ROPA-185433 format. One record per residue (C-alpha): residue number from 1; x negated, y negated, z negated. Coordinates in Angstrom, 1 decimal, always signed. Layout:
<sites>
+-----+--------+--------+--------+
!   k !     c1 !     c2 !     c3 !
+-----+--------+--------+--------+
! NUM !      X !      Y !      Z !
...
+-----+--------+--------+--------+
</sites>
This chain:
<sites>
+-----+--------+--------+--------+
!   k !     c1 !     c2 !     c3 !
+-----+--------+--------+--------+
!   1 !  -23.4 !  -27.7 !  +13.9 !
!   2 !  -19.9 !  -28.6 !  +15.0 !
!   3 !  -19.5 !  -25.3 !  +16.9 !
!   4 !  -20.7 !  -23.3 !  +13.9 !
!   5 !  -18.2 !  -25.0 !  +11.6 !
!   6 !  -15.4 !  -24.3 !  +14.1 !
!   7 !  -16.5 !  -20.7 !  +14.4 !
!   8 !  -16.5 !  -20.2 !  +10.6 !
!   9 !  -13.1 !  -21.9 !  +10.3 !
!  10 !  -11.7 !  -19.7 !  +13.1 !
!  11 !  -13.1 !  -16.5 !  +11.4 !
!  12 !  -11.4 !  -17.6 !   +8.1 !
!  13 !   -8.1 !  -18.1 !   +9.9 !
!  14 !   -8.3 !  -14.7 !  +11.6 !
!  15 !   -9.1 !  -13.0 !   +8.2 !
!  16 !   -6.1 !  -14.7 !   +6.6 !
!  17 !   -3.8 !  -13.9 !   +9.5 !
!  18 !   -4.7 !  -10.2 !   +9.4 !
!  19 !   -3.7 !   -9.9 !   +5.8 !
!  20 !   -7.2 !   -9.5 !   +4.5 !
!  21 !   -7.4 !   -9.8 !   +0.7 !
!  22 !   -9.6 !   -8.8 !   -2.1 !
!  23 !   -8.0 !   -5.4 !   -2.5 !
!  24 !  -10.3 !   -3.0 !   -4.3 !
!  25 !  -10.4 !   +0.5 !   -2.7 !
!  26 !  -12.0 !   +2.1 !   -5.8 !
!  27 !   -9.3 !   +0.6 !   -8.0 !
!  28 !   -6.7 !   +1.8 !   -5.5 !
!  29 !   -7.9 !   +5.4 !   -5.7 !
!  30 !   -8.1 !   +5.1 !   -9.5 !
!  31 !   -4.5 !   +3.8 !   -9.7 !
!  32 !   -3.3 !   +6.5 !   -7.3 !
!  33 !   -4.7 !   +9.1 !   -9.8 !
!  34 !   -3.7 !   +7.2 !  -13.0 !
!  35 !   +0.0 !   +6.9 !  -11.9 !
!  36 !   +0.1 !  +10.5 !  -10.8 !
!  37 !   +1.1 !   +9.8 !   -7.2 !
!  38 !   -0.7 !  +13.0 !   -6.3 !
!  39 !   +1.8 !  +15.1 !   -8.2 !
!  40 !   +4.2 !  +14.6 !   -5.3 !
!  41 !   +2.2 !  +13.2 !   -2.4 !
!  42 !   -0.9 !  +15.5 !   -2.8 !
!  43 !   -4.4 !  +14.6 !   -4.0 !
!  44 !   -5.3 !  +13.7 !   -0.4 !
!  45 !   -2.0 !  +11.7 !   +0.1 !
!  46 !   -1.2 !  +13.8 !   +3.1 !
!  47 !   -0.4 !  +17.2 !   +1.6 !
!  48 !   +2.9 !  +16.6 !   -0.1 !
!  49 !   +4.5 !  +19.2 !   -2.4 !
!  50 !   +7.7 !  +18.9 !   -0.3 !
!  51 !   +7.9 !  +18.6 !   +3.4 !
!  52 !  +10.4 !  +15.8 !   +3.1 !
!  53 !   +8.0 !  +13.6 !   +1.1 !
!  54 !   +6.1 !  +11.2 !   +3.4 !
!  55 !   +2.4 !  +11.3 !   +4.3 !
!  56 !   +0.9 !   +8.2 !   +2.8 !
!  57 !   -2.7 !   +8.5 !   +3.9 !
!  58 !   -3.4 !   +6.4 !   +7.0 !
!  59 !   -0.1 !   +4.5 !   +6.8 !
!  60 !   -0.1 !   +0.8 !   +7.5 !
!  61 !   -1.2 !   -1.2 !   +4.4 !
!  62 !   +1.5 !   -3.9 !   +4.8 !
!  63 !   +4.2 !   -1.2 !   +5.2 !
!  64 !   +3.1 !   +0.6 !   +2.0 !
!  65 !   +3.1 !   -2.7 !   +0.1 !
!  66 !   +6.5 !   -3.6 !   +1.3 !
!  67 !   +7.9 !   -0.1 !   +0.5 !
!  68 !   +6.5 !   -0.2 !   -3.1 !
!  69 !   +7.9 !   -3.7 !   -3.7 !
!  70 !  +11.3 !   -2.6 !   -2.4 !
!  71 !  +11.3 !   +0.4 !   -4.8 !
!  72 !  +10.4 !   -2.0 !   -7.6 !
!  73 !  +13.3 !   -4.3 !   -6.7 !
!  74 !  +15.6 !   -1.3 !   -6.6 !
!  75 !  +14.5 !   -0.2 !  -10.0 !
!  76 !  +15.2 !   -3.7 !  -11.3 !
!  77 !  +18.8 !   -3.4 !   -9.9 !
!  78 !  +18.4 !   -6.4 !   -7.6 !
!  79 !  +21.2 !   -6.8 !   -5.1 !
!  80 !  +21.1 !   -5.0 !   -1.8 !
!  81 !  +20.5 !   -8.3 !   +0.0 !
!  82 !  +17.1 !   -8.4 !   -1.7 !
!  83 !  +15.8 !   -5.5 !   +0.5 !
!  84 !  +15.8 !   -2.8 !   -2.1 !
!  85 !  +15.0 !   +0.9 !   -2.0 !
!  86 !  +16.8 !   +3.0 !   -4.6 !
!  87 !  +15.2 !   +6.3 !   -5.7 !
!  88 !  +15.1 !   +7.3 !   -9.3 !
!  89 !  +11.7 !   +9.0 !   -9.1 !
!  90 !  +10.0 !   +6.3 !   -7.1 !
!  91 !  +11.7 !   +3.5 !   -9.1 !
!  92 !  +10.3 !   +4.9 !  -12.3 !
!  93 !   +6.9 !   +5.3 !  -10.9 !
!  94 !   +6.6 !   +1.8 !   -9.4 !
!  95 !   +8.0 !   +0.1 !  -12.4 !
!  96 !   +4.6 !   +0.6 !  -14.0 !
!  97 !   +2.7 !   -1.0 !  -11.2 !
!  98 !   +1.3 !   -4.5 !  -11.2 !
!  99 !   +1.0 !   -6.5 !   -7.9 !
! 100 !   -2.7 !   -5.8 !   -7.9 !
! 101 !   -2.0 !   -2.0 !   -8.3 !
! 102 !   +0.4 !   -2.2 !   -5.3 !
! 103 !   -2.2 !   -4.0 !   -3.2 !
! 104 !   -5.1 !   -1.7 !   -4.2 !
! 105 !   -3.1 !   +1.5 !   -3.8 !
! 106 !   -1.8 !   +0.4 !   -0.4 !
! 107 !   -5.3 !   -0.6 !   +0.8 !
! 108 !   -6.8 !   +2.7 !   -0.4 !
! 109 !   -4.1 !   +4.8 !   +1.2 !
! 110 !   -4.4 !   +2.9 !   +4.5 !
! 111 !   -8.2 !   +3.6 !   +4.5 !
! 112 !   -7.7 !   +7.4 !   +4.2 !
! 113 !   -8.0 !   +9.6 !   +7.3 !
! 114 !   -4.9 !  +11.4 !   +8.4 !
! 115 !   -2.7 !  +12.4 !  +11.3 !
! 116 !   -1.3 !   +8.9 !  +11.1 !
! 117 !   -4.6 !   +7.2 !  +11.7 !
! 118 !   -5.5 !   +5.7 !  +15.0 !
! 119 !   -8.3 !   +7.5 !  +16.7 !
! 120 !  -10.9 !   +5.6 !  +18.7 !
+-----+--------+--------+--------+
</sites>
């Protein structure tokens, strides 16, 4: 029984350390569509309308969350020391997002196949 308890506790710690959360992939896809991310990044999130726009599908989830929060801080005119990204278009887009939207969109994008994905 003691070994089982230790195994379960270890599994919980690994899940927490890996950044696992209750992100909802269906909600992420719905938010991606609702907030018209596809209008610039493409419906598949890898066929952008401009070659300078990044491929989002298959990108690391934590990176996407960080970037979206940085755009949100930039739109709020926080000081540069707050790790901000300033872009008028992205600032206006992310100003509408809740923290749950950011987590769900990032999780959905990270789960999409793309040239950025790791192939096994």
